[in-house]
Each structure stands twice: as C-alpha cells, then as structure tokens.
C-alpha positions as CSV (number, residue, x, y, z in Angstrom):
1,M,3.6,-11.4,19.7
2,S,2.6,-10.8,23.2
3,D,-1.2,-9.3,24.2
4,W,-3.2,-11.5,21.8
5,K,-3.2,-14.0,24.2
6,K,-4.9,-12.0,26.4
7,M,-7.6,-11.4,23.7
8,S,-11.1,-12.1,23.2
9,T,-12.1,-14.8,19.6
10,D,-14.3,-12.0,18.8
11,E,-11.0,-9.1,19.1
12,L,-9.0,-11.5,17.7
13,E,-11.3,-12.1,14.6
14,L,-11.4,-8.9,14.0
15,Q,-7.8,-8.0,14.2
16,Y,-7.6,-11.0,11.9
17,S,-10.0,-9.2,9.3
18,P,-8.3,-7.1,7.4
19,S,-11.4,-5.4,5.1
20,R,-12.5,-4.4,8.5
21,W,-10.0,-2.1,8.7
22,S,-10.2,-0.2,5.6
23,L,-11.3,3.3,5.5
24,R,-12.0,3.2,1.9
25,M,-15.5,1.5,1.7
26,S,-17.4,-1.2,3.7
27,A,-15.5,-4.7,4.3
28,D,-17.2,-6.6,1.6
29,D,-16.7,-4.2,-0.6
30,V,-13.0,-3.7,-0.1
31,I,-12.7,-7.4,-0.6
32,R,-14.8,-7.3,-4.1
33,A,-12.8,-4.2,-5.4
34,H,-9.6,-6.1,-4.7
35,V,-10.7,-9.4,-6.4
36,A,-11.3,-7.0,-9.5
37,A,-8.6,-4.8,-9.4
38,L,-6.1,-7.5,-9.3
39,K,-8.1,-9.7,-12.3
40,S,-8.3,-6.5,-14.5
41,G,-4.5,-5.9,-13.9
42,T,-3.5,-9.3,-14.3
43,E,-5.2,-9.1,-17.9
44,K,-3.5,-6.5,-18.6
45,A,-0.4,-7.9,-17.8
46,R,-1.3,-10.6,-20.0
47,A,-2.1,-8.7,-23.0
48,V,0.7,-6.1,-22.8
49,T,3.7,-8.6,-21.9
50,Q,5.0,-12.0,-23.4
51,T,4.2,-14.7,-21.0
52,L,4.5,-18.4,-20.5
53,I,1.1,-19.4,-18.7
54,D,1.0,-22.6,-16.5
55,V,4.3,-23.6,-17.1
56,P,4.6,-27.0,-14.3
57,Y,6.6,-26.9,-11.3
58,G,5.4,-30.1,-10.0
59,E,2.3,-33.0,-10.5
60,G,-0.5,-31.2,-8.8
61,D,-3.4,-28.9,-10.6
62,R,-2.3,-26.1,-8.7
63,E,1.5,-26.6,-9.3
64,K,1.8,-24.2,-12.2
65,L,3.1,-20.7,-12.4
66,D,2.9,-17.7,-15.1
67,V,5.9,-16.1,-16.4
68,Y,6.1,-12.3,-17.6
69,L,8.9,-11.6,-19.9
70,P,10.8,-8.5,-21.3
71,S,11.2,-7.7,-24.6
72,S,15.0,-7.7,-23.7
73,S,16.9,-10.7,-25.1
74,S,19.7,-10.3,-22.3
75,P,20.4,-13.3,-21.2
76,D,21.1,-12.3,-17.2
77,L,18.0,-10.2,-15.6
78,P,16.6,-10.2,-12.3
79,L,13.9,-12.8,-11.8
80,V,11.0,-11.8,-9.3
81,I,8.4,-14.4,-7.8
82,Y,5.4,-13.1,-6.6
83,F,3.7,-15.3,-4.3
84,H,0.2,-14.1,-4.0
85,G,-2.5,-13.3,-0.8
86,G,-5.9,-14.8,0.1
87,Y,-5.4,-16.4,3.6
88,W,-4.2,-19.4,2.2
89,Q,-7.7,-19.9,1.1
90,F,-8.8,-17.5,-1.9
91,L,-7.6,-16.2,-5.0
92,S,-4.4,-17.9,-7.4
93,K,-1.8,-17.3,-9.8
94,D,-4.9,-16.2,-12.5
95,E,-5.0,-13.0,-10.3
96,S,-1.3,-12.2,-9.5
97,G,0.3,-10.8,-12.5
98,F,-0.8,-7.1,-11.9
99,L,2.3,-5.8,-10.6
100,A,4.4,-7.3,-13.8
101,P,3.8,-4.4,-16.4
102,P,6.2,-1.7,-14.6
103,L,9.1,-4.1,-13.6
104,V,8.7,-6.0,-17.2
105,Q,9.3,-2.8,-19.1
106,K,12.6,-1.9,-16.6
107,G,13.5,-5.7,-18.0
108,V,12.5,-7.7,-14.8
109,V,11.5,-11.5,-15.6
110,V,8.2,-11.8,-13.0
111,V,6.8,-15.2,-12.1
112,A,3.4,-15.4,-10.2
113,V,3.2,-19.0,-8.3
114,G,0.1,-20.9,-8.2
115,Y,0.1,-23.3,-4.5
116,S,-3.1,-25.3,-3.3
117,T,-5.2,-23.4,-1.2
118,A,-7.2,-24.5,1.8
119,P,-8.7,-26.5,1.8
120,A,-8.0,-28.9,-0.8
121,G,-4.3,-27.5,0.5
122,N,-3.0,-27.5,4.2
123,M,-0.1,-24.8,5.6
124,D,2.6,-27.8,4.9
125,L,1.7,-28.5,1.7
126,M,1.6,-25.1,0.5
127,V,5.0,-24.2,1.9
128,S,6.4,-27.4,0.4
129,Q,5.3,-26.1,-2.3
130,V,6.2,-22.3,-2.7
131,R,9.9,-23.9,-2.0
132,R,9.5,-26.7,-4.7
133,S,8.3,-23.4,-7.0
134,V,11.6,-21.6,-6.1
135,A,13.8,-24.6,-7.0
136,S,12.2,-25.3,-10.6
137,V,12.9,-21.7,-11.1
138,I,16.3,-21.7,-10.5
139,Q,16.7,-24.9,-12.2
140,Q,14.7,-23.7,-15.2
141,Y,16.3,-19.9,-15.3
142,S,20.0,-20.7,-13.9
143,H,21.1,-17.0,-16.0
144,I,19.4,-15.0,-14.3
145,S,21.0,-12.0,-12.8
146,G,19.6,-12.1,-9.3
147,L,16.0,-13.9,-7.7
148,Y,13.9,-12.2,-5.8
149,L,10.6,-12.7,-3.9
150,C,7.7,-10.8,-2.9
151,G,4.6,-11.6,-1.3
152,H,1.3,-10.1,-0.1
153,S,-0.4,-10.7,3.3
154,A,-0.7,-15.0,3.2
155,G,1.6,-14.7,0.4
156,A,4.5,-12.5,2.5
157,H,3.9,-15.5,4.9
158,L,5.2,-18.4,2.8
159,A,8.3,-16.0,1.0
160,A,9.2,-15.7,4.6
161,M,9.1,-19.3,4.8
162,V,10.9,-20.1,1.6
163,L,13.7,-18.0,2.8
164,S,14.0,-20.4,5.8
165,T,14.3,-23.0,3.9
166,D,16.8,-25.9,4.5
167,W,17.8,-26.4,0.9
168,S,20.1,-29.3,1.6
169,E,16.8,-31.2,1.0
170,Y,16.4,-29.7,-2.4
171,D,18.7,-30.4,-5.8
172,V,19.5,-26.3,-5.6
173,S,20.8,-23.6,-3.2
174,P,19.3,-20.6,-3.9
175,Q,21.0,-17.2,-3.5
176,I,18.2,-15.3,-2.9
177,K,19.3,-11.3,-3.1
178,G,16.0,-9.8,-1.9
179,A,12.8,-10.4,-0.5
180,F,9.7,-7.8,-0.4
181,L,7.0,-9.1,2.7
182,V,4.2,-7.0,2.0
183,S,1.7,-7.0,5.2
184,G,2.3,-10.5,5.8
185,V,1.8,-13.0,8.6
186,Y,5.3,-14.2,10.5
187,D,3.4,-16.1,13.6
188,L,0.5,-18.0,13.0
189,Q,-0.8,-19.1,16.8
190,P,-3.0,-16.2,17.1
191,I,-5.1,-17.0,13.8
192,L,-5.3,-20.4,15.4
193,S,-9.1,-19.6,17.2
194,T,-10.4,-17.5,14.2
195,Y,-12.5,-18.1,11.1
196,V,-8.9,-17.8,9.2
197,N,-8.3,-21.2,10.5
198,E,-11.6,-22.7,9.6
199,P,-10.6,-24.1,6.7
200,L,-6.6,-24.6,7.6
201,K,-7.4,-27.0,10.2
202,M,-3.9,-26.4,12.1
203,N,-3.1,-27.7,15.5
204,E,-0.3,-25.9,17.3
205,E,2.2,-28.3,16.0
206,V,1.9,-27.0,12.7
207,A,1.2,-23.4,13.0
208,L,4.5,-23.4,14.7
209,R,6.1,-25.3,12.3
210,N,5.4,-23.1,9.3
211,S,5.5,-19.9,11.6
212,P,8.5,-17.9,10.2
213,S,8.9,-15.8,13.5
214,H,10.4,-19.2,14.8
215,F,13.1,-20.1,12.1
216,L,15.2,-16.9,11.9
217,S,18.6,-19.1,12.6
218,Q,17.4,-21.1,9.5
219,L,17.1,-18.0,7.9
220,K,20.4,-16.6,9.0
221,V,22.1,-19.7,7.3
222,S,20.3,-19.9,4.2
223,S,19.4,-16.4,3.1
224,T,21.8,-15.0,5.2
225,S,23.1,-12.0,2.1
226,C,19.2,-11.2,1.5
227,D,18.0,-7.2,1.4
228,I,14.9,-8.4,3.3
229,I,12.0,-5.4,3.2
230,V,9.0,-5.5,5.7
231,A,6.3,-3.3,4.4
232,V,2.8,-3.0,6.5
233,A,0.0,-0.5,5.6
234,Q,-0.8,2.6,7.6
235,N,-4.4,1.2,8.0
236,D,-3.5,-2.5,8.6
237,S,-5.3,-3.7,12.0
238,P,-2.5,-2.9,15.0
239,E,-1.8,-6.7,15.2
240,F,-1.3,-6.7,11.6
241,R,1.0,-4.2,12.0
242,K,2.5,-6.0,15.4
243,Q,3.1,-9.1,13.4
244,S,5.2,-7.0,10.6
245,E,7.1,-4.8,13.1
246,E,8.2,-8.0,15.6
247,Y,9.3,-9.7,12.4
248,F,11.5,-6.9,11.4
249,K,12.9,-5.9,15.1
250,A,13.8,-9.8,15.0
251,L,15.5,-9.6,11.8
252,E,17.3,-6.8,12.8
253,S,18.4,-8.4,16.1
254,A,19.8,-11.2,14.0
255,G,21.6,-9.1,12.3
256,L,20.3,-9.4,8.5
257,T,20.0,-6.8,6.3
258,V,16.1,-5.7,6.6
259,S,14.6,-2.0,6.2
260,F,10.8,-1.5,7.6
261,E,8.3,0.4,5.2
262,D,5.6,2.0,6.8
263,V,3.2,3.0,3.7
264,P,1.1,5.9,4.5
265,N,-2.6,6.3,3.2
266,T,-2.6,2.6,2.5
267,D,-5.0,-0.4,3.7
268,H,-3.9,-4.2,3.8
269,F,-5.3,-4.3,0.2
270,S,-4.3,-0.6,-1.6
271,I,-0.7,-1.3,-0.1
272,I,0.1,-4.1,-3.3
273,E,-2.7,-3.1,-5.6
274,Q,-0.9,0.1,-6.0
275,L,2.1,-2.2,-7.5
276,V,0.8,-1.5,-11.4
277,D,1.8,2.0,-11.2
278,E,5.2,2.5,-11.8
279,H,5.0,5.8,-9.6
280,Y,4.4,4.1,-6.4
281,C,6.9,4.1,-4.0
282,L,6.9,0.5,-3.4
283,T,7.2,-0.4,-7.0
284,Q,10.0,2.3,-6.9
285,L,11.8,0.6,-4.0
286,L,11.3,-3.1,-5.8
287,L,13.1,-1.4,-9.2
288,K,15.7,0.1,-6.8
289,M,16.0,-3.0,-4.6
290,M,16.8,-4.9,-8.2
291,G,19.0,-2.1,-9.5
292,K,16.4,-1.1,-11.9
293,S,15.3,2.6,-10.5
C-alpha cells in the first residue's frame, strides 16, 4: 500500500470505516441491518439443515465451530470453512451460518469458526486459533473431497493468514483447494493509528507479522495449488478496494491461480449478506469452484 502513509488520521479512519461508504442507509443503520441479516440467516440455516453446534477445536471459550451438514450420505463431500468479519472485535460463529443453505443443498459441508475477538483476544491469538480450527477440521473430516476457505473482511484477512501457514508446526498439511477472500484487509499497517486498533492494541511488529501481504512466499509454498478468488464491493472505500487490488496483483505476480471479482451494486456488507441467495453471483462462483454449480 502506498498513499495511506500520507493520509491524516481522520482520513484513514474514514477509509477504514466501511459503514460510512454504503449508499443504502446511514452508517449506524447499515451495521444494525447487517447484524440482523446475518442473525436471521443463521437462524434459518439452523432450522433447515442438520447441524453440530459448539464443536470444540481447542480449550478456549470461543474455540468452537458449528457444522452444517447436507443430507447426502456420500463420504467425499467438499467442505467450506467460513471465517466471520467484524473487524476482529464483533460478531461470532453464532451469526455465521447464513451462507449454509444454498451450499448444503448442493452437497457441501459448511463449517463456521469461532475465535476470540478483541479485547479478549489479540491478533496473534486469533490467527493461531483459525489455523488450529483448520487443522482440527482436517483431522475430524479426513474423508472430504476438498477443503475450501471463505472469509469476509477481518475473516478474509484470517483466511489469507491460514493460506500462509507453515504447517510444519502442526500435525497436518491441509491441501486447501480454493479460497474466497471477500472485502479483506491484507496489510494491517494502515489501521494502526485508527479506532480499529484501539481494542486490538497492535504495534507495528504485530501488524507486520500478521499481514498476509508480507507472507506471499510462504503462501506459495503452503497453498501453491489453491484456486484463490479476491472479491471486493463496488462501494467499498477506495482504500479497501486498493487492499484487495494490490493483494490480488501480488498473488498474480507470485504465479498463483487467482482471479479478481469486482461485484457491482454491493457495499462492504451486502457483498457477503447475499450469499443466502443461491442465484447470487458469488454463491454461484463458490459452487463452481467446488464443482457443484
């Protein structure tokens, strides 16, 4: 990222306040509507699919995941792990099952991961948790036909950090077939001086070691055969759009299989909310990636 260093704190705060860029409603209203949409979508998903709720992947209170299962008895189903957004400080897995119904009905297992949002959890812990969640899923579901990741906003950052994991420290080496990174942050340095960092309390060293843009060589080693889609909303802020554009270009330059999706008529929130709809372009892309369209 280049220009952010010349920006005032006020300008950076504006750029990294996604709710202030929505054209649909006011900043407060768009966040309220987002939480309501995710909650109602998750309640519906839990009502219409077979679920395993609060499956532990570690010892911590938030180290649990929810599994949404298709009715198919086929042993070799694709599995997608979803990491929620909320700027590493809001939301939880309990609002993260909304995307399951259109995927489950096509024979895809959906796993929503919980992690310790700030201030209870810090960035190092959250990255460690999502990596351990993937290792746990692989151990529990060794028979799946393919492992895929999907993350929104802060969750796209965490998914990118999973792709950049040195798995030699773990007991598994996941073969992640595809990753869907939606409106993410891939360089944490620009948010250090903003309100976003108040509960996170990151210094520059922490931000650098948790920025996916600094781990392209490790990603190439760990996830060389992964099909990556970087998606961004038309009405994301210019800096949010730049985060996605520059990460996409860096992945492309590194020789990875990556495509860029600029989703029209969406903002930072509607881009992910619409995954409840089987006909939505990103739902279709996700199904196509898994060979289920």
